[in-house]
C-alpha positions as CSV (number, residue, x, y, z in Angstrom):
1,M,-49.1,-72.2,40.6
2,K,-45.4,-72.3,39.7
3,H,-44.3,-75.8,38.8
4,T,-40.7,-75.7,39.7
5,L,-37.7,-78.1,39.6
6,D,-34.8,-78.1,42.0
7,P,-32.1,-79.2,39.5
8,H,-29.7,-80.6,42.1
9,M,-29.8,-84.0,40.4
10,I,-28.6,-82.5,37.1
11,R,-26.0,-80.2,38.7
12,H,-23.3,-81.7,36.4
13,L,-24.8,-79.6,33.5
14,S,-23.7,-76.0,32.9
15,L,-26.1,-73.3,34.0
16,E,-27.4,-72.8,30.5
17,D,-27.8,-76.6,29.9
18,T,-29.5,-76.9,33.2
19,V,-32.2,-74.4,32.1
20,R,-32.6,-76.2,28.8
21,K,-33.1,-79.5,30.6
22,V,-35.6,-78.0,33.0
23,A,-37.7,-76.9,30.0
24,E,-37.3,-80.3,28.3
25,L,-38.5,-82.0,31.4
26,G,-41.7,-80.0,31.2
27,Y,-41.2,-77.4,34.0
28,D,-42.1,-73.7,33.7
29,Y,-39.7,-72.6,36.5
30,V,-36.4,-73.5,38.1
31,E,-35.4,-73.3,41.7
32,M,-31.7,-72.6,41.9
33,S,-30.4,-74.5,44.9
34,P,-26.7,-74.2,45.9
35,R,-24.1,-75.2,43.3
36,P,-20.4,-74.2,43.0
37,D,-20.8,-72.0,39.9
38,F,-23.8,-70.0,41.1
39,F,-24.8,-69.6,44.8
40,S,-22.5,-72.0,46.6
41,W,-22.7,-73.2,50.1
42,W,-21.4,-70.6,52.6
43,T,-19.3,-68.6,50.1
44,R,-19.8,-65.5,48.0
45,P,-21.9,-66.1,44.8
46,K,-19.7,-67.0,41.8
47,L,-21.4,-64.6,39.4
48,Y,-20.2,-61.8,37.1
49,P,-21.7,-59.8,34.3
50,E,-21.0,-62.3,31.4
51,K,-22.4,-65.3,33.4
52,I,-25.4,-63.3,34.5
53,Q,-26.3,-62.3,31.0
54,S,-25.7,-65.9,29.6
55,F,-28.0,-67.3,32.4
56,K,-30.7,-64.8,31.8
57,K,-30.5,-65.4,28.0
58,A,-31.0,-69.2,28.6
59,L,-34.0,-68.5,30.8
60,Q,-35.6,-66.3,28.2
61,E,-34.8,-68.5,25.2
62,N,-36.2,-71.6,27.0
63,N,-39.2,-69.8,28.5
64,V,-38.2,-70.8,32.0
65,G,-38.9,-68.5,34.9
66,L,-36.5,-68.1,37.9
67,A,-38.8,-68.9,40.7
68,T,-36.3,-68.9,43.6
69,I,-32.7,-68.8,44.6
70,Q,-31.5,-70.6,47.7
71,P,-28.6,-68.8,49.5
72,M,-27.0,-70.7,52.4
73,Y,-25.0,-68.5,54.8
74,R,-24.3,-68.8,58.5
75,W,-26.4,-65.8,59.6
76,A,-27.2,-67.5,62.9
77,S,-23.6,-68.3,63.7
78,P,-22.4,-67.4,67.2
79,Y,-18.9,-66.7,65.7
80,Q,-18.5,-63.1,64.8
81,D,-16.3,-63.7,61.7
82,E,-18.8,-66.2,60.3
83,W,-21.7,-63.9,61.0
84,D,-20.0,-60.9,59.4
85,M,-19.2,-62.9,56.2
86,A,-22.8,-64.2,56.1
87,I,-24.2,-60.7,56.2
88,K,-21.8,-59.5,53.4
89,N,-22.7,-62.5,51.3
90,W,-26.5,-61.9,51.9
91,K,-26.1,-58.3,50.8
92,R,-24.4,-59.4,47.6
93,A,-27.1,-62.1,47.1
94,I,-29.8,-59.4,47.2
95,E,-28.0,-57.3,44.6
96,L,-27.7,-60.3,42.3
97,A,-31.3,-61.3,42.8
98,V,-32.3,-57.8,41.6
99,E,-30.1,-58.2,38.5
100,L,-31.6,-61.7,37.8
101,E,-35.1,-60.5,38.4
102,C,-35.7,-63.2,41.0
103,P,-38.7,-62.6,43.2
104,M,-37.9,-64.9,46.1
105,F,-35.2,-66.3,48.2
106,V,-35.7,-69.6,50.0
107,S,-33.4,-70.4,52.9
108,E,-33.0,-72.0,56.3
109,F,-32.9,-70.5,59.8
110,G,-29.3,-71.4,59.9
111,R,-27.2,-74.5,60.7
112,G,-26.0,-74.7,64.3
113,G,-27.6,-74.8,67.7
114,S,-29.1,-78.2,67.1
115,P,-31.3,-79.3,69.9
116,N,-29.5,-82.6,69.6
117,R,-26.0,-81.1,69.9
118,S,-23.3,-83.1,71.8
119,L,-23.6,-83.0,75.6
120,N,-19.9,-82.5,75.6
121,D,-20.3,-79.1,74.0
122,T,-20.0,-76.9,77.1
123,S,-18.9,-73.8,75.2
124,G,-22.4,-72.3,75.1
125,L,-21.8,-71.0,71.6
126,H,-24.2,-73.4,70.0
127,R,-27.1,-73.0,72.3
128,P,-30.3,-72.5,70.2
129,E,-31.1,-69.2,72.0
130,V,-27.7,-67.8,71.0
131,C,-28.3,-68.8,67.4
132,E,-31.7,-67.2,67.5
133,G,-30.3,-64.0,68.8
134,Q,-27.8,-63.9,65.9
135,F,-30.5,-64.7,63.4
136,F,-32.6,-61.7,64.6
137,R,-29.6,-59.5,64.4
138,A,-29.3,-60.5,60.7
139,M,-33.0,-59.9,60.1
140,D,-32.7,-56.3,61.5
141,I,-30.2,-55.6,58.8
142,L,-31.5,-57.6,55.9
143,V,-35.3,-57.3,56.1
144,P,-35.2,-53.5,55.2
145,L,-33.1,-54.4,52.1
146,L,-35.6,-57.1,51.1
147,E,-38.5,-54.7,51.6
148,K,-36.7,-52.0,49.6
149,E,-36.1,-54.3,46.6
150,G,-39.4,-56.1,46.8
151,I,-37.8,-59.6,47.2
152,K,-39.5,-62.2,49.4
153,L,-37.6,-64.5,51.8
154,S,-39.3,-67.8,52.5
155,L,-37.9,-69.6,55.5
156,E,-37.8,-73.3,56.4
157,A,-37.2,-75.1,59.7
158,H,-34.6,-77.8,59.0
159,P,-33.6,-81.0,60.8
160,E,-30.5,-80.3,62.9
161,D,-31.0,-76.5,62.9
162,W,-31.6,-74.5,66.1
163,V,-35.3,-74.6,65.1
164,E,-36.7,-77.8,63.6
165,E,-40.4,-77.7,64.3
166,I,-43.0,-75.7,62.3
167,H,-44.8,-73.9,65.1
168,P,-41.8,-72.1,66.6
169,A,-40.6,-71.3,63.1
170,I,-44.0,-69.7,62.3
171,D,-43.8,-67.7,65.6
172,I,-40.5,-66.3,64.5
173,I,-41.7,-65.4,61.0
174,K,-44.7,-63.6,62.6
175,T,-42.4,-61.9,65.0
176,I,-40.3,-60.5,62.2
177,N,-43.6,-59.1,60.9
178,S,-42.7,-58.2,57.4
179,P,-44.7,-58.9,54.2
180,M,-41.4,-59.9,52.6
181,V,-40.7,-62.7,55.1
182,R,-42.8,-65.8,54.4
183,A,-42.9,-69.5,55.1
184,S,-41.8,-72.7,53.3
185,F,-43.1,-76.2,54.0
186,I,-40.7,-78.9,53.0
187,A,-42.7,-82.1,52.6
188,P,-39.8,-84.5,53.1
189,H,-39.2,-82.8,56.5
190,T,-42.9,-83.4,57.5
191,F,-42.1,-85.8,60.3
192,F,-39.5,-83.6,61.8
193,Y,-42.0,-80.7,62.0
194,G,-44.1,-82.5,64.6
195,P,-46.4,-85.5,64.8
196,N,-49.4,-84.0,63.2
197,M,-48.9,-83.1,59.5
198,E,-52.3,-81.6,59.1
199,A,-51.9,-79.2,62.0
200,N,-48.4,-78.3,60.9
201,L,-49.4,-77.5,57.4
202,R,-52.4,-75.5,58.5
203,A,-50.1,-73.5,60.9
204,T,-48.5,-71.9,57.8
205,A,-51.9,-70.4,56.6
206,G,-51.5,-66.8,55.4
207,L,-47.7,-67.1,55.2
208,L,-47.1,-70.1,53.0
209,E,-45.3,-69.2,49.7
210,H,-43.2,-72.2,48.9
211,V,-43.6,-75.9,49.1
212,R,-41.0,-78.6,48.3
213,L,-42.4,-81.9,47.2
214,A,-40.8,-85.3,47.9
215,D,-41.9,-88.3,49.9
216,T,-40.3,-89.6,53.1
217,Y,-40.7,-92.1,55.8
218,D,-42.1,-91.4,59.2
219,H,-39.1,-91.7,61.5
220,N,-41.4,-91.5,64.6
221,K,-43.0,-94.8,63.9
222,S,-41.9,-98.1,65.3
223,S,-38.5,-97.9,67.0
224,E,-35.1,-96.2,66.8
225,L,-34.2,-99.2,64.6
226,R,-36.5,-98.1,61.8
227,Y,-33.4,-97.0,59.8
228,I,-30.6,-99.6,59.5
229,V,-27.3,-98.0,60.5
230,N,-24.2,-99.5,61.9
231,P,-23.3,-99.6,64.7
232,P,-27.0,-99.4,65.9
233,E,-26.2,-96.9,68.6
234,S,-24.9,-94.3,66.0
235,K,-26.4,-90.9,66.7
236,V,-27.7,-90.2,63.2
237,R,-31.0,-88.7,62.1
238,V,-32.2,-89.7,58.6
239,H,-34.7,-88.3,56.2
240,Q,-35.2,-89.0,52.5
241,H,-36.4,-87.1,49.4
242,L,-38.3,-89.8,47.5
243,D,-40.8,-90.0,44.6
244,F,-44.5,-89.8,45.5
245,G,-45.7,-93.2,46.9
246,Q,-42.2,-94.3,48.0
247,G,-42.7,-92.9,51.5
248,E,-45.5,-92.4,54.0
249,I,-46.9,-89.0,53.4
250,D,-50.6,-88.9,52.8
251,W,-50.6,-86.9,49.6
252,D,-54.3,-86.7,49.1
253,L,-54.6,-85.1,52.5
254,F,-51.6,-82.9,51.8
255,F,-53.0,-81.4,48.5
256,A,-56.5,-81.2,50.0
257,I,-55.2,-78.9,52.7
258,L,-53.2,-76.8,50.2
259,A,-56.4,-76.4,48.2
260,E,-58.4,-75.5,51.3
261,M,-55.8,-72.9,52.1
262,K,-55.9,-71.6,48.5
263,F,-52.2,-72.0,48.2
264,D,-51.0,-70.6,44.8
265,G,-47.3,-70.3,45.2
266,V,-44.1,-72.2,44.3
267,L,-44.4,-76.0,44.1
268,S,-40.8,-77.3,43.9
269,N,-40.1,-80.9,43.1
270,C,-36.9,-81.9,45.0
271,V,-36.4,-85.7,44.8
272,F,-32.7,-86.4,45.6
273,A,-32.8,-90.2,46.1
274,W,-32.5,-91.4,42.5
275,E,-29.6,-89.8,40.7
276,D,-29.4,-92.7,38.3
277,R,-32.9,-91.9,37.1
278,A,-33.2,-88.2,37.8
279,E,-35.0,-87.3,34.6
280,D,-37.6,-90.0,34.9
281,S,-38.2,-89.0,38.5
282,A,-38.6,-85.3,37.5
283,R,-41.2,-86.2,34.8
284,F,-43.0,-88.5,37.2
285,M,-43.2,-86.0,40.0
286,L,-44.5,-83.2,37.7
287,A,-47.2,-85.5,36.2
288,Q,-48.3,-86.7,39.6
289,T,-48.3,-83.1,41.0
290,K,-50.6,-82.0,38.2
291,Q,-52.9,-85.0,38.9
292,Y,-53.2,-84.1,42.6
293,L,-53.9,-80.5,41.8
294,A,-56.6,-81.5,39.3
295,K,-58.2,-83.7,41.9
296,H,-58.2,-81.3,44.8
297,Y,-58.3,-77.8,43.3
298,K,-61.9,-77.7,42.0
C-alpha cells in the first residue's frame, strides 16, 4: 500500500520543501496535484532540467516516492484549439513522467459536457456525447504512448464532468481495454457516483489502482436545502473533502470492501477543508488510515 499525501494544503511551500514536509508528516509518497510551478491547470508543465533534478534530489534525500502526477487538460473539449493544446500538453506530460520516474497519472475524464449544463446552451458543443467522442479521440493517440512508456493512467469520474457516475466511467475504461488505463475511486465524491457506495466501489474490482481519502456529506439525503446557500434557488452542487468522521461515509464498510477486493495501490489523503490546520489533518488522516487497514486487512 502506498500511503500518499496530496500536498495542495501546503502548496505555498517550494517543491523541495513540499517533499520535506510530506516526509515530516509521516508519508512515504507524494501525489503531485496541480500547482503553478509544476503541472498547472490546463497549461504546459513548468518544468526544466534544473527544476527536475532539484525535485528528484529532494525526493531521494527525504526517501519520498512520487506515487502519481495529476495533469489536468481539456482532452474532451469540443473546441479544436483547446483539444489540440491538451494533446500537446499530455505528450509533454508523458515525457516528463518518464524523466521523473513517475509510474502513474491520475486525471479526470474532462471538464465540460455537464449533465446539468444550462438549458440555454443550445450550441450543442457541450453535449456529453460530443465530449465523450473527443475523449476517445484523445485515448486513441495517448494510450499507445502510455503503453510504450509503461505509465498507468487512473481515471476518475468527477462532479460536473460529462460523466459523473462510477458505472458508466468503468464501462468507458473497460472499452479502452488497456492494461495501462485504470480506475480511481474518490471517496469525497462517493455520493455523486450513485446511491449505493458498496455497489459503486465493487464496480471498480480488477481496475482500481488509486483511492483518494476524505469524508463528505451525503447530498442525496433530506432536501435540496441540505447545504445552506443564498439565494436558496442557486444552482450549485457542493461536496467537501473532510477529515474522517466529519462526514457521512461508512469508513468501516469502505475499508472492509477494499480488503475484500485485495486493493493494494495508492491511498491518497486529500482533505482540503482545513487549511488552517493542514498539518494536523494530514497526520490525523494517516494515523486513522493505518488503523482502518490494521482492522480490516487481516
